[in-house]
TORSE-889936 format. One record per residue: residue in three letters; x, y, z of N, C-alpha, C, O, CB in turn. Coordinates in steps of 0.05 Angstrom, whole numbers, plus 5000, padded with zeros to 4 digits. Glycine has a CB too. Layout:
BEGIN
ALAXYZXYZXYZXYZXYZ;...
//
This chain:
BEGIN
MET501749765000500050005000501850255000503850265014498150005025;MET501050444984502550694982501650895003499350985003502250824954;THR503450955022502851145043503751425034505051455013504351065069;ALA502951625050503751895044506851925044507952075028502552095064;GLU508151775061511051785062512251675036514151795025512151625086;LEU511151455026512151335001511751524978513451554961510851074996;TRP509351644976508751834955510652064956511552164935505851934957;GLY511352154980513252384983515952304972517352474959513452465012;ILE516852064978519451974968519451944938521352034925520251704981;VAL517351834927517151804898517152084884518552124865514651644890;TRP515452264895515352534883517952674885518852804865513152694898;LEU519352654907521952774910523952664890525552814878523052744938;SER523852394886525652274867525152364838526952424823525451964868;LEU522552384831521852484805522652774801523552854779518852444800;LYS522252934822522953214820525953254817526853404800521953364844;VAL527453104833530353124831531353034804533053164792531752964854;GLY530352804794531152704768530352884746531952934727529952434764;GLY527952994747527053174726528653434724529453524703524153234729;VAL529053554748530653804748533453754740534653914726530553924777;ALA534553524748537353454740537653434710539553544698538253194753;VAL535753304697535853274668535353534653536853604635533853064659;LEU533353684662532853944649535154134652535854274633530254064661;GLY536354144676538554324679541054234665542654404656539154354708;CYS541353974661543753864649543553854618545553834604544253584659;LEU541053864608540653824579542254014561543653924543537653854573;PRO542054284565543654454548546654414550548154434530543054744554;VAL547654354574550454304578551254054564553354044550551154284608;ALA549653844566550253584553550253614523551953504510548253374562;PHE548353754512548153784483550553944473551753884452545553924475;THR551254154487553554314479556154154479557754164460553954564497;LEU556553994500558853824501558853614480560853554467559053694529;ALA556453494475556253294454556853414426558253284410553453174454;TRP555953654422556553794396559553844393560653804372554954054394;LEU560753934414563653994413565253734408567153734392564654124439;LEU564453524421565953274418565353144391567153004380565253074440;ALA563053184380562253064354563353224330564153104310559253034352;ARG563353484332563953654309566453824313567653914293561653824302;GLY567253874338569454054343572153934337572553694340569254144371;ARG573954114330576854044327578454254341578754474331577654014296;PHE579454184364580854384380582854234399582454004405578854554397;PRO584954374407586854254426585454184452583854334463589254444431;GLY586053954463584953874488582253734486580953684506584554114506;LYS581453664462578953524458578953254472576953174484578353484428;LEU581153104470581352854484581152884514579952714527583952714476;LEU582353094525582153144553579353204562578353114582584053374561;LEU577953374546575153434551573453184551571753154568574153644531;ASP573953014532572452764530572852594556570952484566573252604505;GLY575352584565575952434589574652554614573552414631578952424594;LEU574652824616573352954639570352914639569152874660574053254639;VAL569152924616566252884614565452604624563452574638565252924585;HIS567052404617566352124624567652034650567251804658567351944602;LEU568952214664570252144689568352044710569051854724571752384700;PRO565952164713564052054734563251764729562251634748561552224734;LEU563651664705562951384700565051184712564350954718562751334670;VAL567451284716569651094723570651144752571750954764571851124704;VAL570351384762571251424790568951344809566651354801572051724794;PRO569651274834567551204853565651444857566551674859568751124880;PRO563051394857561151614861561651774887561052014888558251514862;VAL562751644907563451784932565552004927565352224939564451594953;VAL567351954908569352154901568052394888568752624894571552024883;THR566152334870564752554857563152714877563252964876562752434836;GLY561852584896560452734917562252894934561553114942558852534934;TRP564652784940566552934957567553184942567853394954568952754964;LEU568053164916568953394900566753604899567253844900569753304872;LEU564253514896562053704896561853844923561254074925559353554890;LEU562253684945562253804971564354024975563854224987562553584993;LEU566753974964568854164966568154414949568754644957571454044956;ALA566854374926566254604909563954764920563955014917565554504881;PHE561854634931559454774940559354834970557354934979557054624931;ALA561454764984561454835013561555135016562255274998563954705027;PRO560755235040560655525044563355665039563455895032559855585072;VAL565555515042568155635036569255545009571455615002570155555058;GLY567655384994568455294968568255514947566855714952566955044960;PRO569355474923569355684902566555744892565855974887571055594879;ILE564855534889562155584880560255644903558555824901561055334864;GLY560555494925558855544948559055814960557055934968559455334969;SER561455924962561856194973560656404955559556604964564856254977;TRP560856354928559656544909556556534911555356754911560456464880;LEU555356304914552456284917551556424943549556554944551555994917;GLN553156384964552456494990552756804990551056945000554256375012;ASP554856904977555357194978553357344960552457554967558157244969;TRP552857234937551157374917548157324919546557494914552057304890;PHE547457084927544657004928543656924956541256894960544056784908;GLY545556884974544756805001543456525002541756475019542856995012;VAL544356344985543256074984545455874987547755924982541656034958;SER544655634995546455414997545055164987542655124993547555375026;VAL546454984973545154744963545754504981544854284976546154684935;LEU547354545002547954325020545454245036543954415046550254405040;PHE545053985038542753865052540053965041538053985055542853935082;ARG540054035015537654125001537153934977539053814967537854414992;TRP534653934968534053764944535453864919535953714901531053744940;THR535954124919537454234896540254124894541254074872537554544898;GLY541454074917544053944917543853654907545653564892545253944945;ALA541753514914541353244904540953254873541953074860538853114917;ALA539653454863539253484834541953534820542453434799537353714828;ILE543653694833546353744822547953494820549253434800547853954838;ALA547953334842549453084843548352894821549952754808549252954870;SER545752874819544552704798545252794770545752634753541552694802;ALA545253054766545953164740548853094732549353014709545553464739;VAL550653124751553453064745553852764738555352694720555253134770;MET552452594752552652304747551252224721552052024709551552144770;ALA549152364714547752304689549052424664548552324642544852394691;LEU550652624668551752774645553252594625552752624601553652984655;PRO555052414634556552254614554652084596555152074572558452074628;LEU552651964607550751804591549251974572548851894549548851654609;MET548452214580546952394562548752484539547952494516545952634578;VAL551252564546553052654526553652434505553752494481555652754538;ARG554052194515554751974496552451924477552951894453555351724512;ALA549951914486547751854469547352084449546852034425545151824485;MET547652334458547252564440549552584420549052654397547152814456;ARG551952524428554252524410553852324388554352394364556852474425;LEU553052084394552651884373550451974354550651924330551951614386;SER548452094364546252194347547152414328546452414305543952294364;ILE548752594339549852814322551752704301551652794278551253024339;GLU553352514308555252404289553852244267554952214245557252224304;ALA551452144273549951994253548552164233547652064212547851814267;VAL548452424237547152604218548852614192551252664194546752884230;ASP547652574170549052584144549952874138548253054135547252474121;ARG552552914137553553184131552753284104552753524099556553184134;ARG552153104085551353184058548753334059548253514042551152944040;LEU546953264077544453414079544953694089543653884080542553264099;GLU546753724107547453994117548754154094548154394091549353974141;GLN550554034079551854164057549854244035550054464024553953994045;ALA547854074031545754144011544154384020543454554004543953904007;ALA543454394046541954624056543654874054542555094048541154574085;ALA546254854059547955084057548155184028548255434024550755024068;THR548255004009548455093981545855223971545955373952549054853963;LEU543655163985541155293978540855563992538755693989538855113986;GLY542855654006542855924017542255934047542156154058540856084004;ALA541955704060541455704089544055774104546155664098540355434098;GLY543755954124546056014141546655794160545255594162545556274156;ARG548855834175549755624194547655554215547155324220552255704208;TRP546355764226544355714247541755594235540455434248543655984262;ARG541055674211538755564198539155264191537355104194537955714173;VAL541555194182542254914177542054754202540954534203545054894165;PHE543054874224542854734250539954694259539254474267544354884271;ALA538354904256535554884266533754724248531854594258534455164268;SER534354714222532454584203533454304195531854144185532154754179;VAL535954244199537053984190538253824213537353604220539154024168;THR540353944225541853794245540253724270540153494278544353954253;LEU538953924281537353884306535053694302534753504318536354144316;PRO533353724281531253524278532153234274530953054285529553604254;LEU534453204259535452934255536652814280536552564284537452934232;SER537852974296539152874321537252884345537952784366541653044327;LEU534852994342533053024365532252754378532152744402530553164356;PRO531752544362531052294376533352194394532752094416530552074356;GLY535852234386538052154403538252334427539052244449540652164388;VAL537652594424537652774446535452694467536052694491537053064437;LEU533152624457531052534475531752274489531252234513528352504460;ALA532852084473533751834485535851874507535751744528534851644464;GLY537652064502539752124522538552244547539352184569541752314510;ALA536552414543535152544566533752334583533852344607533252754556;VAL532352154570530951944585532851754599532451674622529151784566;LEU535051694585537151524598538351664622538951544642539251454577;GLY538851924619539952084641537952094665538752084688540552364632;PHE535352104658533352104679533351834695533151834719530552154667;ALA533651624680533851354693536251344711536151234733533951134672;ARG538451454702540951454718540551634743541551564765543351554702;ALA539251854740538752034762536951904783537351944807537452294753;LEU535051734775533351604794534851404811534151364834531151454779;GLY537051294800538551094815541051204829542551054840539350874797;GLU541451464829543851584840543851554871541851614884544051874832;PHE546051464882546251424911548851544922548751714939546151134917;GLY551151444913553751504926554351794927555051904948555851364912;ALA554251934904554952214903552952384919553652574933554952314874;THR550352304919548352454933548652434963548652644977545552354925;ILE549052194973549252175003551752295013551852395036549151875011;THR553852304997556352435005556152735004557252875021558752344987;PHE554752834984554553124980552453254998553053455011553853174951;VAL550053144999547853275014546653105036544653185048545653354994;SER547852875041546852695062544052595056542952645034546952835089;SER542852445075540252335071538352475091538152385114540252025075;VAL536952675082535052825099532252755090531452835068535653135096;PRO530652625107527952555100526252795092526253005106526552405123;GLY524952775069523252995059524753205044523553385033521853115081;GLU527453195044529053405030530953285010531053374987530553565051;THR532553095018534452974999534152674997535652544982537253045007;GLN532352555012532152265013530552154990528052124991530852175040;THR531952104968530651994944530351684948531051584969532252054919;LEU529351554927528851264930531351104938531050944957527851154904;PRO533651134926535950974934536751024963537450844978538351024916;LEU536651284971537351354999535251245019535951165041537651655002;ALA532751255011530651145028530950845031530450735053527851215017;ILE531650705010532150415011534450355031534250175047532750294983;TYR536550505028538850465046538050515076538850365093541150655039;ALA536450725080535550785108533850565118533950485142534051055109;ALA532050455101530250235110531849985116531049825133528150185089;LEU534049945102535649705107536949715134537649505145537849685086;GLN537249955146538449975172536449935194537249915218539750255175;MET533849915188531849875208531349575213531349415193529250005199;PRO530949485238530549205243528149085229528148855221530249155273;ASP526049245226523549145213523049285187520749345180521149175232;GLY525149355172524749515148524549355122524549465101526949695145;GLU524349085124524248915100521948985082522149005057524148625107;ALA519549025094517249085078517549355064516749385040514649085095;GLN518649555078519149815066521149795043520849915022520150015087;VAL523249635047525249605026523949475002524549554979527549425037;LEU522249275006520949144983519249334967519349334943519248904993;ARG517749494981516049684967517749894951517249944928514149834986;LEU519650004965521350214952522950094929523250224908523250334973;ALA524049854932525549724911523749664887524549704864526849464921;GLY521249574892519449524870518749784854518749784830516849404880;ILE518249994869517750254856520150344839519850434817516950474876;SER522450314851524950404837525350244812526050354791527350374856;VAL524949984813525349814790523349884768524049904744525049514797;LEU520849934775518849994755519450264742519150284717516050004769;LEU520150464757520750724746523250714728523150834706521150934768;SER525250584736527750564720527250404695528250474674529950434737;LEU525750184697525150014674523450174654523950154630523649764682;ALA521550324663519950494645521650694630521250734606517650634660;ALA523550824645525251014632527150884611527550994590526951164653;LEU528250644618529950504599528450414575529450434552531250264613;LEU526050314578524450234555523750474537523850454513521850094564;ALA523150694550522550934534525051024518524751094495521651164552;SER527351014530529851084516530350894493531150984471532151074536;GLU529850634497530350444475528350484452529150464429530050154486;LEU525850534459523850584438524550834421524350834397521150624450;ILE525451044435526251284421528651234403528751324380526851514440;ALA530551084413532951024397532250854372533350894351535050874414;ARG530350664376529650494353528150654332528550624308527850264362;ARG526350834340524951004321526951184307526651234283522851174335;ALA528951274321530951444308532451284287533051394266532851564329;GLY533151034293534550874274532950814250534050814227535350614287;ARG530350764253528550724230528350974213528350964188525750634239;GLY528151204227527951454212530451514196530251604173527451684231;LEU532851464207535351514193535651314170536751374149537751494212;HIS534651064173534750864152533050954128533850914105533850594163;VAL530751064134528951154112530351384097530151394072526351254123;LEU531651564112533051784099535351684082536751834069534051994119;
//
């Protein structure tokens, strides 16, 4: 049975995941575009930095975020001085941690989609008088959009399952930062928490599976569309 507490945890997880993906989307697309089309010194290093959260322990990522967003950190002190806000022990901090962990998966999916766009179509549009931005808006973006959407859904699924970086960065505060993975961990520490763990795990699996299936469907439709072209 879904209690008010469970609904609150699910809603918080969806909010954190949604905000993480929306906030990360323009950054992920820009990075994907640079890695797919750009030619500049340090491209290999940028590629490595983007994918670093995939290979380092999530606790390390959370610790680095904590150093950056702490009141004496470079970003945290700026937020405190200029806006009087802090993301520590707040759901916004959980969204930041989720965004950082989801970024590599989003960039990879979007990069592959951009690289799959036929450059001859862009060249044809340019020969017809379309400027660079019009070619991007009328050719490149529509053709790569399914991959962008698939990357966003995949990033959302990753954000739903984020644990290590989040608990290190913003801790597990019920009603504020305690998303589904953190709530499962907290329930595991309770002597009689097996039923709670079962419910939370079931919800987590269903939400993640739905997101992964949506990402796969979008990717398949994109493949069929590119095949037709």
